[in-house]
C-alpha positions, -999 to 999 in steps of 0.1 A, spaced: 165 831 -562 151 821 -599 154 786 -612 177 774 -641 166 792 -673 151 767 -701 145 767 -735 113 753 -751 110 746 -786 78 764 -803 73 786 -771 68 823 -783 100 841 -772 80 871 -754 76 840 -726 103 831 -699 104 794 -692 127 780 -662 130 753 -637 110 758 -604 123 767 -568 108 765 -537 99 803 -537 73 791 -567 52 770 -545 25 798 -537 27 806 -574 20 772 -587 -5 765 -560 -26 795 -571 -23 784 -609 -37 753 -600 -67 766 -580 -74 790 -606 -75 761 -635 -94 737 -612 -121 768 -607 -125 776 -642 -124 736 -652 -148 721 -631 -162 749 -605 -144 739 -573 -109 736 -562 -88 717 -536 -50 721 -537 -27 710 -512 2 732 -507 22 703 -493 17 680 -519 23 711 -544 59 714 -529 66 678 -523 60 674 -563 76 708 -574 108 706 -554 106 680 -527 108 640 -531 83 640 -557 105 660 -579 132 632 -582 111 617 -606 98 646 -624 108 668 -654 95 703 -649 91 737 -666 75 770 -655 63 795 -682 61 833 -670 47 864 -687 70 886 -673 68 879 -636 34 863 -639 36 826 -639 13 815 -666 21 777 -671 37 745 -657 47 715 -672 54 686 -654 68 648 -667 65 623 -643 90 589 -650 63 570 -635 73 533 -645 90 518 -672 73 528 -706 47 553 -689 54 593 -683 28 608 -666 22 645 -684 4 676 -666 2 706 -687 -13 734 -666 -21 766 -684 -37 799 -666 -73 804 -674 -61 841 -678 -42 838 -708 -62 845 -738 -75 814 -756 -51 817 -788 -21 823 -767 -30 796 -740 -36 770 -768 2 780 -784 17 775 -751 -1 740 -743 12 730 -779 49 738 -768 45 722 -734 32 689 -751 59 690 -776 86 694 -747 69 668 -727 71 645 -755 111 649 -759 115 645 -724 95 613 -722 116 599 -752 148 610 -732 134 590 -702 128 560 -724 159 557 -742 178 561 -709 155 536 -696 166 515 -731 128 511 -741 120 510 -776 83 528 -771 66 546 -742 31 561 -736 19 596 -726 -7 595 -698 -23 628 -694 -58 636 -683 -84 662 -682 -117 672 -663 -149 661 -679 -161 697 -679 -127 711 -693 -133 716 -733 -105 736 -736 -76 711 -722 -95 684 -741 -92 702 -775 -54 707 -768 -49 671 -760 -69 661 -792 -50 685 -814 -18 672 -802 -25 634 -810 -37 624 -775 -68 600 -775 -92 597 -749 -92 560 -735 -111 562 -700 -137 581 -676 -131 581 -640 -158 589 -611 -143 610 -584 -165 600 -551 -167 608 -518 -186 593 -489 -193 614 -455 -182 599 -424 -196 605 -390 -189 595 -353 -212 565 -354 -194 548 -381 -165 543 -356 -186 511 -347 -214 511 -368 -203 496 -397 -203 460 -401 -172 436 -392 -151 417 -418 -172 390 -435 -167 357 -421 -137 339 -434 -119 372 -441 -94 387 -420 -83 422 -421 -52 437 -404 -24 468 -403 4 460 -421 27 452 -396 53 477 -378 87 472 -365 90 489 -328 104 521 -345 75 524 -364 91 513 -396 69 487 -418 75 450 -419 93 447 -455 75 412 -459 39 428 -455 47 458 -481 58 432 -507 28 413 -502 6 445 -504 25 453 -537 23 417 -551 -16 414 -545 -21 450 -561 -2 438 -589 -18 408 -596 -54 424 -588 -51 446 -616 -37 425 -641 -69 422 -658 -81 461 -654 -78 486 -679 -42 498 -689 -24 477 -664 14 481 -663 41 467 -642 55 491 -614 84 475 -599 85 473 -558 109 503 -555 91 523 -577 58 513 -561 71 524 -524 92 554 -536 60 569 -553 36 562 -522 61 577 -498 61 609 -517 26 622 -505 28 640 -475 -5 624 -464 11 589 -464 11 566 -431 24 535 -427 -9 528 -401 -32 534 -433 -18 500 -451 -43 472 -446 -42 435 -459 -69 411 -460 -66 374 -460 -88 343 -465 -88 304 -454 -82 283 -484 -75 248 -472 -68 256 -437 -41 281 -449 -43 316 -445 -37 334 -480 -31 369 -492 -67 383 -505 -66 422 -509 -52 450 -499 -60 488 -494 -35 516 -492 -50 552 -481 -35 585 -473 -47 613 -453 -65 641 -468 -58 674 -456 -81 698 -435 -113 706 -457 -133 741 -454 -147 728 -417 -114 722 -404 -116 683 -406 -93 658 -422 -102 630 -447 -88 597 -462 -83 587 -497 -81 554 -510 -50 554 -532 -56 516 -541 -76 491 -531 -73 453 -548 -89 420 -544 -68 389 -557 -89 368 -584 -90 339 -562 -106 356 -532 -134 378 -552 -172 374 -544 -161 369 -506 -166 403 -493 -132 410 -493 -135 445 -509 -164 453 -487 -146 442 -456 -115 466 -463 -139 494 -471 -157 493 -439 -122 491 -423 -113 526 -437 -145 539 -428 -144 529 -390 -108 540 -390 -113 573 -403 -142 579 -381 -122 569 -349 -94 594 -363 -121 626 -363 -121 624 -400 -153 633 -420 -149 619 -456 -134 593 -475 -126 600 -513 -117 574 -541 -115 571 -578 -130 544 -597 -131 534 -635 -165 544 -649 -165 513 -671 -152 490 -647 -157 454 -657 -160 445 -617 -186 467 -613 -167 483 -584 -186 520 -591 -219 495 -577 -204 485 -547 -193 520 -538 -227 538 -544 -242 508 -522 -220 517 -495 -226 557 -495 -204 569 -520 -215 597 -545 -198 610 -574 -182 647 -570 -169 653 -607 -155 632 -637 -120 630 -649 -107 616 -682 -75 595 -691 -60 605 -725 -31 585 -740 -4 587 -767 20 559 -777 54 569 -790 76 546 -809 114 553 -804 121 539 -833 
């Protein structure tokens, strides 16, 4: 059954727009694959993640629209209410649509995204909000649309991957002396101990205070968003502590998820977050956390660990990752547009 019809200002009337339904998951998955292939030459789309964001848990904080030419899906808009004052905007237009028509569709969808983001901000009683979108570094088409709408490119990100072999299960160094790495504690029923989750959130919030475009995300928003990922597992959350004046203090945290099977049938691990508190920097905390992720991935039979890092990171994190075997697969960009609701 088709989703509810939508009216999008500026969209050519020959196109139909409506809300997504579960029946649209295969078409949206195919659209994303085609876009990725055209944009940077390879594609990796998880249908479970598409379903989660389209109509599952992830859809609760997203406002979305699908655009059709007759019965063919040609575009997808997603506006994610990520946190107070920040909406993540994704506009995907099929590479099969002629350039002029595609640009017109994109402009109408960015306009719709702005209106939705303003509605979200007003509901939160905010006076301003940020539209946060992105593009592959090799996708000149998307970059042109973002520029035309008024977005500004603000950052480049390295998408890195490290191969993992069976030898990594025992071959990586242990945590540095004075650093303890442990799993987030769990109750007998498998649910995590709230105190540890709150500690992870606090450590990451404080770790990223001096990083690019840092913003406050509440604890419930943080937990809810990470739980939306089909690859989420509570036994993939780790805390690091260091001893200071005889007291064990939180020093760092890493949150990872399971990557779906690759073409060879092997799962992997993705580092969603890794942060080291300022009081513990220079003590090998990040390396200890990463070595734990590598060894645990190997023990589970995984063959890779992926992550994203700021190409201009003031902490030199990319150098650490490179020294530990990570290589850059491709680059992406962040584009921002500030909206003043006054």
